[in-house]
C-alpha positions in Angstrom: -76.0 -37.8 -48.8 -75.7 -35.9 -52.3 -78.8 -34.0 -53.2 -79.3 -36.0 -56.3 -79.2 -39.2 -54.3 -82.4 -38.2 -52.5 -85.8 -39.5 -53.3 -87.8 -36.7 -55.1 -90.0 -36.3 -52.0 -86.9 -35.8 -49.8 -85.4 -33.4 -52.3 -88.5 -31.2 -52.4 -88.4 -31.3 -48.5 -84.8 -30.1 -48.6 -86.0 -27.2 -50.9 -89.0 -26.4 -48.6 -86.8 -26.1 -45.4 -85.4 -23.0 -43.9 -81.9 -24.2 -45.2 -80.9 -21.7 -48.0 -79.3 -24.7 -49.9 -80.5 -26.1 -52.0 -82.1 -23.0 -53.4 -83.3 -21.7 -56.8 -80.0 -22.3 -58.6 -80.1 -26.2 -57.7 -83.8 -26.2 -58.5 -83.3 -24.7 -61.8 -80.6 -27.4 -62.6 -83.1 -30.1 -61.5 -85.7 -28.7 -63.8 -83.1 -28.7 -66.7 -82.4 -32.3 -66.0 -86.2 -33.1 -66.3 -86.2 -31.3 -69.7 -83.1 -33.1 -70.9 -84.7 -36.5 -69.7 -87.8 -35.9 -71.8 -85.8 -35.2 -75.0 -83.9 -38.5 -74.2 -87.2 -40.3 -74.0 -88.6 -39.0 -77.1 -85.4 -39.6 -79.0 -85.4 -43.4 -77.9 -89.1 -43.7 -78.7 -88.5 -42.4 -82.1 -85.3 -44.5 -82.9 -87.4 -47.6 -81.8 -90.3 -46.8 -84.1 -90.3 -48.8 -87.4 -92.0 -45.8 -89.1 -89.0 -43.6 -88.3 -86.3 -46.1 -89.3 -84.8 -43.3 -91.6 -84.0 -41.0 -88.6 -83.1 -43.6 -86.1 -79.4 -43.0 -86.4 -80.0 -39.2 -85.8 -82.2 -39.9 -82.8 -79.6 -42.0 -81.2 -77.3 -39.2 -81.4 -79.8 -36.9 -79.9 -80.4 -39.4 -77.2 -76.7 -39.6 -76.4 -76.3 -35.8 -76.3 -79.5 -35.4 -74.1 -78.4 -38.1 -71.7 -75.1 -36.3 -71.2 -77.0 -33.1 -70.5 -79.1 -34.8 -68.0 -76.1 -35.9 -66.1 -74.5 -32.4 -66.4 -77.5 -30.8 -65.0 -77.5 -33.2 -62.1 -73.9 -32.2 -61.4 -75.0 -28.6 -61.4 -77.6 -29.4 -58.7 -74.6 -30.2 -56.3 -72.2 -27.5 -57.6 -74.7 -24.7 -57.4 -75.5 -25.6 -53.7 -71.8 -26.0 -52.9 -71.0 -22.8 -54.5 -73.7 -20.8 -52.5 -72.3 -22.4 -49.2 -69.0 -20.8 -50.1 -70.7 -17.3 -50.5 -72.5 -17.8 -47.3 -69.2 -18.7 -45.4 -67.6 -15.6 -46.9 -70.2 -13.3 -45.6 -69.8 -14.9 -42.1 -66.0 -14.0 -42.0 -64.9 -11.7 -39.2 -64.5 -8.1 -40.2 -63.1 -6.4 -37.0 -59.8 -5.2 -38.2 -58.7 -3.8 -41.5 -56.8 -7.1 -42.3 -60.0 -9.1 -41.6 -62.1 -6.8 -43.8 -59.6 -7.1 -46.6 -59.5 -10.8 -46.2 -63.2 -11.1 -46.1 -63.7 -8.9 -49.3 -61.2 -11.2 -51.1 -62.9 -14.4 -50.0 -66.3 -13.1 -51.0 -65.2 -11.9 -54.3 -63.7 -15.1 -55.1 -66.9 -17.0 -53.8 -69.3 -14.9 -55.9 -67.2 -15.5 -59.0 -67.5 -19.3 -58.2 -71.1 -18.9 -57.6 -71.8 -17.3 -61.1 -70.1 -20.3 -63.0 -72.9 -23.0 -62.3 -76.0 -20.8 -63.3 -74.1 -19.8 -66.5 -73.6 -23.4 -67.4 -77.2 -24.2 -66.6 -78.2 -21.6 -69.1 -75.7 -22.9 -71.7 -77.0 -26.4 -71.2 -80.6 -25.3 -71.4 -80.0 -23.8 -74.9 -78.6 -27.2 -75.9 -81.7 -29.0 -74.7 -83.9 -26.5 -76.8 -81.7 -27.2 -79.8 -82.3 -30.9 -79.3 -85.9 -30.4 -78.7 -86.1 -28.5 -82.0 -84.6 -31.3 -83.9 -87.3 -33.7 -82.4 -90.1 -31.4 -83.1 -89.4 -32.1 -86.6 -88.6 -35.8 -86.7 -89.8 -37.2 -83.4 -93.0 -39.5 -83.1 -96.0 -37.3 -83.2 -97.5 -39.1 -80.2 -94.7 -37.5 -78.1 -95.0 -34.1 -79.4 -96.2 -32.6 -76.2 -93.3 -34.2 -74.4 -90.9 -32.3 -76.7 -92.8 -29.2 -75.9 -92.5 -29.8 -72.2 -88.7 -30.4 -72.6 -88.2 -26.9 -74.2 -90.4 -25.3 -71.6 -88.4 -26.8 -68.7 -85.3 -25.8 -70.4 -86.6 -22.3 -70.7 -87.5 -22.3 -66.9 -84.2 -23.6 -66.0 -82.5 -20.8 -68.0 -84.5 -18.0 -66.5 -84.1 -19.4 -63.0 -80.3 -19.6 -63.5 -80.2 -16.0 -65.0 -81.7 -14.7 -61.7 -78.8 -16.3 -59.9 -76.3 -14.7 -62.2 -77.9 -11.4 -61.7 -77.9 -11.5 -57.9 -74.4 -12.7 -57.6 -73.0 -10.3 -60.4 -74.7 -7.4 -58.4 -72.3 -7.9 -55.5 -69.1 -8.4 -57.5 -66.4 -5.9 -57.1 -65.1 -6.7 -60.6 -67.8 -4.8 -62.6 -66.3 -5.7 -65.9 -66.8 -9.4 -65.1 -70.3 -8.7 -63.8 -71.3 -6.8 -66.9 -70.0 -9.5 -69.3 -71.3 -12.3 -67.3 -74.8 -10.9 -67.3 -74.6 -9.7 -70.9 -73.6 -13.1 -72.0 -76.1 -15.0 -69.9 -78.9 -12.7 -71.0 -78.1 -13.1 -74.6 -78.3 -17.0 -74.4 -81.5 -16.8 -72.5 -83.1 -14.7 -75.1 -82.1 -17.3 -77.7 -83.6 -19.8 -75.5 -86.7 -18.1 -75.6 -86.9 -18.0 -79.3 -86.2 -21.7 -79.6 -88.8 -22.5 -77.0 -91.3 -20.6 -79.1 -90.4 -22.2 -82.3 -90.6 -25.7 -80.6 -94.1 -24.7 -79.2 -95.3 -23.6 -82.5 -94.3 -27.0 -84.1 -95.6 -29.2 -81.5 -98.9 -27.4 -80.7 -101.9 -28.9 -82.5 -103.2 -26.8 -85.4 -106.5 -24.8 -84.3 -109.6 -26.4 -85.6 -111.6 -24.5 -88.1 -115.1 -23.5 -86.8 -118.0 -25.6 -87.8 -120.0 -24.2 -90.5 
């Protein structure tokens, strides 16, 4: 059964098992899906609110984009696990002869390049979730402000978890230019996600109460 077809309890049991997949990459994607889902919820609530009729069309656009991101994150739960399995199989290839060693190196390099792709996409999608959360921080129903903040925080956690996966796979790449470029691009996006998350948090956090005189 696909990981995303499991009940939440079963999914967390799979994460807790001694099996290396699913691991941190898939978990990061799952957290990203939660963040996107919260954005979708707040957008729907706002679009249905009579007091927010003026932004209903904009919220429906946010809802559509967030739901697309939710599904993309769920796909990445599966893709990250499959990519890690490829890397594991490549590490287990025989290396007795020079030919076997060369074949193993080539297979491992290909698998590592494949393994970098899902976490990089998780990071890019996390930025998109934060962009949408920022929009809702300004126009969303006030009663769901904390949900908007949680969405941004979950997206940030997904991005940071994915960055760790980019780093560990890039470290083993033979193509050092690809490793450098992948890590540099991913790190830059995560830095931007951090800024967006801070801005969202500042918008949705309640103003501090003045001390009583």
